C-alpha positions as a printed NumPy array, in Angstrom:
array([[128.453, 146.736,  72.904],
       [128.494, 142.984,  73.291],
       [125.188, 141.647,  71.988],
       [126.073, 137.957,  72.302],
       [123.346, 136.031,  74.047],
       [124.18 , 134.433,  77.374],
       [124.073, 130.664,  76.878],
       [121.302, 128.897,  78.758],
       [122.379, 126.542,  81.516],
       [122.207, 122.863,  80.567],
       [118.949, 121.12 ,  81.348],
       [118.996, 118.595,  84.192],
       [119.439, 115.03 ,  83.024],
       [116.363, 112.882,  82.52 ],
       [117.422, 110.784,  85.499],
       [117.26 , 113.783,  87.823],
       [113.897, 114.981,  86.487],
       [112.152, 111.615,  86.346],
       [109.593, 111.   ,  89.105],
       [106.352, 109.378,  87.909],
       [104.664, 109.705,  91.314],
       [104.594, 113.5  ,  91.501],
       [103.665, 116.397,  89.243],
       [104.163, 117.196,  86.459],
       [104.84 , 113.599,  85.385],
       [101.96 , 112.126,  87.366],
       [ 99.328, 113.711,  85.118],
       [101.35 , 114.532,  82.   ],
       [104.262, 112.131,  81.431],
       [104.348, 112.378,  77.638],
       [106.379, 115.579,  77.283],
       [109.075, 114.155,  79.538],
       [109.194, 110.798,  77.776],
       [109.339, 112.413,  74.314],
       [112.484, 114.233,  75.451],
       [113.905, 111.039,  76.973],
       [113.334, 108.99 ,  73.814],
       [115.156, 111.665,  71.81 ],
       [118.   , 112.522,  74.2  ],
       [118.448, 109.745,  76.783],
       [116.445, 106.684,  75.712],
       [117.94 , 104.706,  78.609],
       [118.651, 106.654,  81.798],
       [119.101, 106.021,  85.509],
       [116.173, 107.374,  87.535],
       [117.276, 108.773,  90.871],
       [113.715, 108.628,  92.202],
       [113.321, 104.907,  91.396],
       [116.912, 103.769,  91.81 ],
       [116.506, 101.961,  88.504],
       [117.35 , 102.246,  84.826],
       [114.386, 103.326,  82.671],
       [114.003, 102.05 ,  79.095],
       [111.778, 104.286,  76.951],
       [111.845, 103.301,  73.256],
       [109.436, 100.707,  71.881],
       [112.042,  98.403,  70.332],
       [114.287,  98.502,  73.41 ],
       [111.411,  97.85 ,  75.813],
       [110.34 ,  94.815,  73.779],
       [113.922,  93.533,  73.53 ],
       [114.365,  93.619,  77.313],
       [110.947,  92.013,  77.877],
       [111.903,  89.122,  75.587],
       [115.356,  88.636,  77.11 ],
       [114.363,  86.518,  80.11 ],
       [117.883,  85.107,  80.456],
       [119.52 ,  88.472,  81.174],
       [116.546,  90.331,  82.663],
       [114.748,  88.419,  85.41 ],
       [111.227,  89.119,  86.696],
       [112.025,  87.769,  90.174],
       [111.843,  90.668,  92.606],
       [110.179,  93.051,  90.155],
       [107.441,  93.883,  92.669],
       [109.922,  94.631,  95.458],
       [109.739,  98.157,  96.81 ],
       [113.117,  99.336,  98.115],
       [113.134, 101.6  , 101.152],
       [109.943, 100.412, 102.845],
       [109.927, 101.956, 106.354],
       [110.482,  99.556, 109.304],
       [106.974, 100.197, 110.714],
       [105.439,  99.125, 107.413],
       [107.677,  96.058, 107.166],
       [106.626,  95.076, 110.691],
       [102.976,  95.017, 109.584],
       [103.771,  93.099, 106.384],
       [105.629,  90.453, 108.415],
       [102.271,  89.502, 109.959],
       [101.141,  88.171, 106.593],
       [102.51 ,  85.718, 104.049],
       [106.003,  86.266, 102.66 ],
       [106.23 ,  87.357,  99.028],
       [107.337,  84.486,  96.81 ],
       [107.734,  84.432,  93.032],
       [104.391,  83.549,  91.538],
       [103.251,  85.011,  88.23 ],
       [104.389,  88.481,  87.156],
       [107.405,  88.187,  89.478],
       [108.57 ,  84.703,  88.471],
       [110.81 ,  83.223,  85.781],
       [110.464,  79.853,  84.048],
       [109.913,  77.102,  84.954],
       [107.798,  78.323,  87.909],
       [106.259,  81.107,  85.845],
       [105.324,  78.645,  83.1  ],
       [103.504,  76.411,  85.554],
       [101.652,  79.158,  87.458],
       [100.705,  80.874,  84.208],
       [ 99.261,  77.598,  82.951],
       [ 97.089,  77.328,  86.065],
       [ 95.989,  80.957,  85.764],
       [ 95.18 ,  80.5  ,  82.079],
       [ 93.033,  77.508,  83.02 ],
       [ 91.181,  79.586,  85.599],
       [ 90.633,  82.417,  83.086],
       [ 89.97 ,  80.14 ,  80.123],
       [ 88.077,  81.368,  77.087],
       [ 85.423,  78.737,  77.804],
       [ 84.844,  80.068,  81.294],
       [ 84.9  ,  83.703,  80.179],
       [ 82.458,  82.995,  77.345],
       [ 80.076,  81.315,  79.765],
       [ 80.242,  84.358,  82.04 ],
       [ 79.807,  86.989,  79.289],
       [ 76.016,  87.316,  79.741],
       [ 76.611,  87.825,  83.453],
       [ 79.182,  90.537,  82.712],
       [ 76.647,  92.354,  80.519],
       [ 74.037,  92.068,  83.263],
       [ 76.456,  93.575,  85.799],
       [ 77.121,  96.524,  83.468],
       [ 73.401,  97.138,  82.99 ],
       [ 72.673,  96.904,  86.727],
       [ 75.428,  99.374,  87.575],
       [ 74.093, 101.901,  85.057],
       [ 70.557, 101.343,  86.378],
       [ 71.832, 102.619,  89.702],
       [ 72.719, 106.083,  88.41 ],
       [ 71.158, 106.646,  84.968],
       [ 68.17 , 108.63 ,  86.252],
       [ 70.421, 111.157,  88.021],
       [ 71.837, 112.52 ,  84.782],
       [ 75.321, 112.721,  86.272],
       [ 77.831, 110.437,  87.964],
       [ 81.452, 109.952,  88.951],
       [ 82.189, 106.995,  86.697],
       [ 85.328, 105.598,  88.32 ],
       [ 83.618, 104.624,  91.575],
       [ 80.157, 104.101,  90.078],
       [ 81.146, 101.968,  87.084],
       [ 84.801, 101.556,  86.041],
       [ 85.953,  99.892,  89.273],
       [ 82.862,  97.876,  90.291],
       [ 82.275,  96.331,  86.841],
       [ 85.555,  94.362,  86.626],
       [ 85.745,  93.889,  90.386],
       [ 82.248,  92.358,  90.497],
       [ 83.158,  90.088,  87.635],
       [ 86.496,  88.795,  88.935],
       [ 84.962,  88.155,  92.371],
       [ 82.119,  86.132,  90.822],
       [ 84.499,  84.325,  88.472],
       [ 86.651,  83.204,  91.393],
       [ 83.552,  82.185,  93.349],
       [ 84.107,  84.626,  96.237],
       [ 81.206,  86.272,  98.119],
       [ 79.782,  89.4  ,  96.497],
       [ 79.058,  90.681,  99.983],
       [ 82.815,  91.295, 100.308],
       [ 82.989,  93.466,  97.187],
       [ 83.658,  96.762,  98.974],
       [ 86.473,  95.097, 100.859],
       [ 88.054,  94.073,  97.565],
       [ 87.986,  97.695,  96.391],
       [ 89.771,  98.786,  99.559],
       [ 92.284,  95.939,  99.489],
       [ 93.225,  96.768,  95.907],
       [ 93.882, 100.372,  96.938],
       [ 96.006,  99.067,  99.819],
       [ 98.186,  97.087,  97.442],
       [ 98.678, 100.086,  95.165],
       [ 99.454, 102.169,  98.238],
       [102.305, 100.029,  99.517],
       [103.81 ,  99.831,  96.021],
       [104.132, 103.628,  96.053],
       [105.819, 104.389,  99.401],
       [105.778, 108.185,  99.124],
       [102.878, 108.641, 101.525],
       [102.959, 109.489, 105.252],
       [103.976, 106.574, 107.484],
       [100.556, 106.228, 109.119],
       [ 98.895, 105.819, 105.702],
       [101.473, 103.249, 104.611],
       [100.989, 101.275, 107.822],
       [ 97.217, 101.275, 107.234],
       [ 97.772, 100.038, 103.664],
       [100.061,  97.286, 104.967],
       [ 97.409,  96.151, 107.463],
       [ 94.827,  95.982, 104.685],
       [ 97.226,  94.049, 102.467],
       [ 97.823,  91.467, 105.191],
       [ 94.091,  91.244, 105.866],
       [ 93.593,  90.49 , 102.163],
       [ 96.207,  87.719, 102.307],
       [ 94.532,  86.01 , 105.266],
       [ 91.099,  86.329, 103.644],
       [ 92.363,  84.587, 100.5  ],
       [ 94.197,  81.931, 102.513],
       [ 90.92 ,  80.989, 104.196],
       [ 89.113,  80.805, 100.827],
       [ 91.907,  78.684,  99.325],
       [ 91.91 ,  76.292, 102.29 ],
       [ 88.152,  75.895, 101.964],
       [ 88.513,  75.026,  98.236],
       [ 91.237,  72.505,  99.073],
       [ 88.788,  70.749, 101.378],
       [ 85.686,  71.161,  99.17 ],
       [ 86.337,  72.173,  95.53 ],
       [ 83.663,  74.276,  93.785],
       [ 82.907,  74.888,  90.124],
       [ 84.804,  78.178,  90.   ],
       [ 88.102,  79.643,  88.854],
       [ 89.605,  79.594,  92.351],
       [ 89.063,  75.836,  92.568],
       [ 90.767,  75.455,  89.18 ],
       [ 93.838,  77.169,  90.578],
       [ 93.819,  75.143,  93.77 ],
       [ 93.246,  71.776,  92.058],
       [ 96.432,  72.183,  90.05 ],
       [ 97.533,  70.589,  86.806],
       [ 98.422,  67.072,  87.909],
       [101.883,  68.061,  89.112],
       [102.944,  68.741,  92.686],
       [100.365,  71.093,  94.217],
       [101.304,  74.698,  94.87 ],
       [101.728,  75.537,  98.532],
       [ 99.436,  77.929, 100.377],
       [101.936,  80.802, 100.222],
       [102.356,  80.358,  96.461],
       [ 98.599,  80.182,  95.941],
       [ 97.916,  83.301,  98.008],
       [100.451,  85.284,  95.991],
       [ 99.133,  83.932,  92.677],
       [ 95.478,  84.663,  93.473],
       [ 96.282,  88.18 ,  94.653],
       [ 98.055,  88.899,  91.383],
       [ 95.185,  87.452,  89.338],
       [ 92.613,  89.548,  91.215],
       [ 94.713,  92.672,  90.792],
       [ 95.374,  92.   ,  87.101],
       [ 91.749,  90.98 ,  86.587],
       [ 90.254,  94.29 ,  87.604],
       [ 92.774,  97.125,  88.025],
       [ 93.885,  97.097,  84.369],
       [ 90.252,  96.919,  83.264],
       [ 89.255,  99.796,  85.538],
       [ 91.936, 101.969,  83.963],
       [ 90.879, 100.942,  80.467],
       [ 87.162, 101.588,  81.086],
       [ 87.912, 105.008,  82.572],
       [ 90.142, 105.961,  79.634],
       [ 87.545, 104.797,  77.1  ],
       [ 84.754, 106.676,  78.899],
       [ 86.888, 109.83 ,  78.841],
       [ 87.177, 109.624,  75.052],
       [ 83.433, 108.963,  74.648],
       [ 82.639, 112.01 ,  76.775],
       [ 85.053, 114.195,  74.794],
       [ 83.815, 113.322,  71.306],
       [ 80.08 , 113.283,  70.37 ],
       [ 80.807, 111.697,  66.972],
       [ 82.754, 108.88 ,  68.621],
       [ 79.93 , 108.404,  71.13 ],
       [ 77.402, 108.048,  68.306],
       [ 79.563, 105.615,  66.341],
       [ 80.282, 103.48 ,  69.417],
       [ 76.573, 103.143,  70.071],
       [ 75.95 , 101.156,  66.894],
       [ 79.249,  99.94 ,  65.428],
       [ 81.125,  96.998,  66.996],
       [ 84.252,  97.783,  64.945],
       [ 84.359, 101.289,  66.405],
       [ 84.055,  99.88 ,  69.918],
       [ 86.896,  97.431,  69.322],
       [ 89.164, 100.117,  67.85 ],
       [ 88.282, 102.512,  70.683],
       [ 89.293,  99.931,  73.284],
       [ 92.66 ,  99.323,  71.593],
       [ 93.467, 103.016,  71.222],
       [ 92.382, 103.761,  74.791],
       [ 94.748, 101.016,  75.944],
       [ 97.624, 102.497,  73.94 ],
       [ 96.983, 106.088,  74.952],
       [ 96.428, 105.48 ,  78.668],
       [ 98.619, 102.403,  79.341],
       [ 96.793, 101.34 ,  82.555],
       [ 99.88 ,  99.332,  83.547],
       [102.357, 102.056,  82.686],
       [105.548, 100.221,  83.649],
       [107.032,  97.021,  85.009],
       [110.45 ,  96.101,  86.352],
       [113.136,  93.563,  85.586],
       [116.446,  92.774,  87.329],
       [119.681,  92.323,  85.375],
       [121.113,  88.837,  85.954],
       [124.512,  89.796,  84.538],
       [126.351,  92.895,  83.378],
       [124.546,  94.083,  80.243],
       [125.241,  96.814,  77.702],
       [122.14 ,  98.274,  76.052],
       [122.502, 101.09 ,  73.503],
       [125.925, 101.837,  74.929],
       [124.577, 102.05 ,  78.49 ],
       [126.189,  99.666,  80.965],
       [123.729,  98.059,  83.372],
       [125.343,  96.169,  86.239],
       [124.257,  92.757,  87.468],
       [121.552,  93.125,  90.133],
       [120.353,  96.561,  89.013],
       [116.652,  97.136,  88.443],
       [115.357,  98.087,  85.008],
       [111.968,  99.7  ,  84.43 ],
       [110.171,  98.969,  81.17 ],
       [108.196, 102.154,  80.471],
       [105.24 , 100.705,  78.56 ],
       [103.586, 104.13 ,  78.466],
       [106.607, 105.645,  76.727],
       [106.854, 102.743,  74.28 ],
       [103.179, 103.235,  73.436],
       [103.906, 106.861,  72.489],
       [107.111, 106.206,  70.562],
       [107.154, 108.337,  67.397],
       [109.181, 105.662,  65.626],
       [106.22 , 103.285,  65.85 ],
       [103.132, 105.492,  66.153],
       [102.776, 108.558,  63.934],
       [101.547, 111.602,  65.881],
       [101.468, 109.414,  69.004],
       [ 99.588, 111.825,  71.288],
       [ 96.574, 111.921,  68.944],
       [ 93.662, 109.54 ,  69.588],
       [ 93.357, 107.639,  66.293],
       [ 91.021, 104.703,  65.714],
       [ 92.748, 103.738,  62.47 ],
       [ 96.116, 102.649,  63.826],
       [ 97.375,  99.223,  62.83 ],
       [100.633,  98.911,  64.796],
       [100.327,  96.726,  67.893],
       [100.804,  98.354,  71.307],
       [102.327,  96.954,  74.503],
       [ 99.66 ,  98.025,  76.998],
       [ 99.466,  94.376,  78.122],
       [103.223,  93.931,  78.166],
       [105.315,  91.805,  75.845],
       [106.918,  88.377,  75.801],
       [106.219,  85.55 ,  78.242],
       [104.693,  87.963,  80.757],
       [102.045,  89.293,  78.375],
       [ 99.05 ,  89.929,  80.639],
       [ 96.958,  86.809,  81.232],
       [ 93.927,  89.07 ,  81.735],
       [ 94.162,  90.691,  78.286],
       [ 91.203,  88.776,  76.838],
       [ 89.109,  89.575,  79.906],
       [ 90.079,  93.273,  79.902],
       [ 89.221,  93.663,  76.223],
       [ 85.871,  91.939,  76.743],
       [ 85.054,  94.161,  79.71 ],
       [ 86.146,  97.232,  77.753],
       [ 83.919,  96.47 ,  74.768],
       [ 80.91 ,  95.694,  76.961],
       [ 81.456,  98.857,  79.014],
       [ 81.783, 101.08 ,  75.934],
       [ 78.628,  99.656,  74.35 ],
       [ 76.59 , 100.046,  77.536],
       [ 77.778, 103.605,  78.245],
       [ 77.235, 104.762,  74.657],
       [ 73.76 , 103.226,  74.462],
       [ 72.448, 104.148,  77.9  ],
       [ 73.934, 107.627,  78.39 ],
       [ 72.938, 109.798,  75.388],
       [ 74.746, 113.101,  75.131],
       [ 77.501, 111.904,  77.469],
       [ 79.919, 114.743,  78.241],
       [ 82.48 , 115.792,  80.827],
       [ 81.34 , 117.745,  83.858],
       [ 82.945, 121.197,  83.565],
       [ 85.837, 122.37 ,  85.686],
       [ 87.064, 119.024,  86.999],
       [ 90.768, 118.239,  87.338],
       [ 91.782, 115.044,  85.569],
       [ 94.22 , 113.77 ,  88.173],
       [ 95.804, 110.328,  88.228],
       [ 96.36 , 107.725,  90.89 ],
       [100.009, 107.614,  91.964],
       [101.317, 104.094,  91.34 ],
       [104.704, 102.679,  90.414],
       [103.118, 100.248,  87.929],
       [ 99.428, 101.164,  87.486],
       [ 97.916, 104.365,  86.14 ],
       [ 94.316, 105.547,  85.953],
       [ 92.246, 108.626,  86.665],
       [ 91.206, 109.081,  90.279],
       [ 87.781, 110.32 ,  89.218],
       [ 85.803, 111.083,  86.062],
       [ 82.67 , 113.177,  86.539],
       [ 80.258, 113.129,  83.598],
       [ 76.705, 114.138,  82.728],
       [ 74.225, 113.107,  80.021],
       [ 70.745, 113.815,  78.688],
       [ 68.162, 112.43 ,  81.067],
       [ 65.22 , 110.613,  79.446]])
C-alpha cells in the first residue's frame, strides 16, 4: 500500500494574495507581511498594480533614493471611474506639492509648511491643545462609556489643526467629512455612487480652501495659513499649488494623529498596569506613543514611481512602474525588531511610522505632542479604562492611511 503523502499544491504568490483593502489583510496584515518578508520581500501586487517593498532596509533605501524613485504622482489612483473623474474635474487639478513632489519644488513647499508648523507656533498653542483635550473629555466623562474615535481621537487633532490654520471652528464637522471624502477617493473599491459623493466633497473642500487662501492673500492674519500664503521671499505659490499644499497639511496634521491616538487608547484599555503608569510617568507616555506608532503605522504605506529601470534584490522594476513602500511591514520586520508583534515599551530601534528620507512627515512633532497629551488626559480622567466587550476591531480601508473605525470603551464613573 502506498503511504506516500500527496504533496500540497503550491501557495499562491504574495502578489496574487495581496489586497490591503479587504479581509483578511484589512484587519490583520502582519501574518501576510511576515510571509512576504521571508519568501518574496519585493513582489508585484495585482490588486495595486504596483511593486511592494516589505523589508525595513529596502523600504528605507528606496525612500532615500529620490533620483531613481520619484514622489511625483504617488497620490494618483489608477482606474478612477469616468463619473468620478467628471466630478473631480470641477475642482482644482492635482499638482505636485508636498508628499507628491520632488526637489526643488518639494524643498520649497516643505520649507513653507515647516514655517507654518514651526516649533515656536506649536509651543505657543500647546496650552490650547491641552484645553481642547480636557473639553472633549468633559463632554463624555460622566457617561462612563464612549466611542473614542468620534468622541476624541478625530476631533482633538482636527480641532487643533483648524485653529492653528486660523479657520472657523464652526466648520469643524465639515472638515471631518471632507477628510473622509479624501480617504474615500484614494480607495476606489466602493460603489460608484459613494465614490461620486466623495469626489463632490473633495471638490467642495478645494473651493472652501481656495476662498480662505484668497482672503489671506488680501488680508494676512497671524495664523499658519497666512504663513503659507505669504511665502518665503521667492516667487509666490499659485492658488492651485497652495490649495494642494494646504489640503495635504490638513490631512497630515490630523489623520495620522487620529490613528495614533486611537492605537494608544487601545493599548491603555487593554493593560491596567500600562494605564496606571501612563497616568503619572511622562517617560511611559512617550514610550507608549512611539510603540503605538510602530505597531499601528497610521500611514501604512506610500508610493514612489521608478524614473529608470531599476534592479532591487534581483527584482527588475521598469521605468514608470509604481512602487509601494510598506511602512507597516518595515515596522514589523524581525530583522530590526525582536518579537515585532509584541507591544514593548523598551525598544530602542527607530521606526518609520513617519516615513523616511526627505519626505519624513512634517507633522511628526505635532502628532507626537498630540499623542502624549491625549494619553495623559485619558489615563488621568478615565480610571479603570477598559474595552467594551464584544466589539469588532475593524479598520478603515485606505491605500495609505490605517486606523480603527471605532473604539468603544468604558471606565469607572466618579
